[in-house]
C-alpha positions in Angstrom: -2.2 0.0 31.2 -3.7 -0.9 27.8 -2.6 -4.2 26.4 -3.5 -5.8 23.1 -3.3 -9.6 23.0 -3.3 -11.4 19.6 -3.8 -15.0 18.9 -4.4 -17.3 15.9 -1.3 -17.2 13.9 0.6 -20.2 12.6 1.7 -22.2 9.6 -0.7 -22.8 6.8 -0.5 -24.2 3.3 -1.1 -22.0 0.3 -4.9 -21.7 -0.3 -5.6 -22.2 3.4 -7.3 -20.0 6.0 -6.5 -18.6 9.4 -8.4 -16.4 11.8 -6.6 -13.9 14.0 -8.1 -12.5 17.2 -7.2 -9.4 19.2 -8.6 -8.4 22.6 -7.7 -5.3 24.6 -7.4 -5.2 28.3 -6.7 -2.5 30.8 -9.4 0.0 29.6 -13.1 0.4 30.0 -13.3 2.9 27.1 -13.9 2.1 23.5 -11.3 2.8 20.9 -12.0 4.9 17.9 -10.7 2.2 15.6 -8.9 -1.2 15.8 -7.2 -3.0 13.0 -4.4 -5.2 11.7 -1.0 -4.3 10.2 1.7 -6.7 8.9 5.4 -6.6 8.4 7.3 -9.1 6.2 11.0 -9.6 6.5 12.9 -6.6 5.0 9.7 -4.7 4.4 7.9 -1.8 6.1 4.9 -2.4 8.2 1.8 -2.0 6.1 -1.9 -1.7 6.8 -4.0 -4.8 6.2 -7.5 -3.8 7.5 -9.1 -1.4 10.0 -12.5 -1.1 11.6 -14.0 1.8 13.4 -16.1 1.4 16.5 -19.1 2.2 14.3 -18.3 -0.7 12.0 -16.8 1.1 9.0 -13.9 -0.9 7.4 -10.9 -0.2 5.3 -9.2 -3.1 3.5 -5.9 -3.0 1.7 -6.2 -3.7 -2.0 -3.7 -6.6 -1.7 -6.1 -8.6 0.5 -9.5 -7.3 -0.6 -11.8 -10.2 -1.4 -9.7 -12.6 0.7 -9.5 -11.1 4.1 -12.4 -9.9 6.3 -12.2 -7.8 9.4 -14.8 -7.9 12.1 -15.1 -7.1 15.8 -17.1 -5.6 18.6 -16.4 -1.9 19.4 -18.0 -2.1 22.8 -15.9 -5.1 23.8 -12.7 -3.8 22.2 -12.1 -6.9 20.1 -11.1 -7.3 16.5 -10.8 -10.3 14.2 -9.2 -11.0 10.9 -10.5 -13.9 8.8 -7.9 -14.7 6.2 -8.8 -17.0 3.2 -7.0 -18.0 0.1 -3.6 -17.3 1.8 -0.5 -17.2 -0.4 3.2 -17.1 0.4 3.2 -13.3 0.0 0.9 -13.0 3.0 3.7 -14.4 5.2 4.5 -11.8 7.9 4.2 -10.8 11.5 0.7 -9.5 12.0 0.1 -6.7 14.6 -3.1 -5.6 16.2 -3.5 -1.8 16.5 -5.9 0.3 18.4 -6.4 4.1 18.4 -8.0 6.5 20.7 -7.4 10.2 20.0 -3.7 10.8 19.7 -2.9 7.5 21.3 -2.0 4.4 19.4 -1.4 0.9 20.9 0.2 -2.2 19.4 0.1 -5.8 20.2 3.2 -8.0 20.4 2.6 -9.5 16.9 1.7 -13.0 15.8 3.5 -14.9 13.0 1.7 -16.1 9.9 3.6 -18.3 7.6 2.2 -19.6 4.3 4.2 -22.4 2.9 3.9 -25.8 1.4 
């Protein structure tokens, strides 16, 4: 059974930084892509950043230049370095992994940006 375990969320002041981590267990096969989505209260879940096993990345315009996605396709890990955080980045951040028609989600980690 595939599980995605996230860590690294928390409370940070505006302008601060956080690093999220996600590791997959329960599989020996690589995913086609892994990434991060977020959902703020009262809003739909949205893409933040994704990374293919080959290293290609896709970053949402709202975080481009502030967030960086990295990872290791062979180890099924993905990271999100978040800099210059602002209150609009407050949300639950979810790790996602895809393999063929299958999509897996982590339990989510809360990121709160507030002074």
